[in-house]
N, C-alpha and C positions, 0 to 999 in steps of 0.2 A: 504494500500500500504506500503511495507517495506521501511524503511529508511536506506540508506547506508551512512557509515561514511568513509571518506577518511583517510587512515592510512599513516602518513608521515614517510617515511623511513629516517633513520639517514644518514648524510653525511659520506663519506669515512673518512674524518678527524676525525669525532666524533667516528667512529668505531675504528680507529687506536689509539686514545687516551684512549678509554675504554680498548682495548687489552693491551696497555702499562701499565695502572693502575693495571690490574689483574696480569700481569707478575711481576711488581714491588712489589705488595703485597706478592705474593708467595715467591719471592726472599728475601724480607725483613723478612718474618716470618721464613724462613729457616736459615738465618743468625742469627736471634735472638733466635733460639731454644736453650733451656737450657739442654735438655736431648736428648738422642738418639731416644727415642720414639716420642718426638715432631718433631724432624728432619725427622724421617721416615714418620710420618703422612703428613707432608708438601710435602715430596718427592712423596708420592702417589697422592697428588693433582696435582703435576707437571706431573706425568705420565698420569693422566686423562685429563689434559689440552692438552698434546701432542697428545693424541689419538683423542680428539675432534677437534683439529686444525692441521691436517696433513700438511697443506701448510705453516705453520709458522715455524720459527726456533725452534729447540728443547729446551724446558725449562729444561728438565732433563740434557742436555749437559751443560747448564749454571750452574746448581747446581753442576755437576761433576767438573767444573772448579773452583768452590769455595771450598776451603779446610775447610770443616766444622769440627770443634773440639768443642763439647759442653762445656760450662763452668762447671768446676768441683766445686761443692758447698762444 
């Protein structure tokens, strides 16, 4: 006889905190990017995030609001 395991779904608050952490990580890495190529790579992650989460506010729009000027070494 097969055994079934109950999968516990996360609470809405847990999902919201996880989403917040992901968004904060992307924004932080964009702000810390030292080169245009690093900033572009993070920006593509933001594009992928926006496409995967059409109901959420645009992460790319948040990046656009941040005036990114990479540190000139």
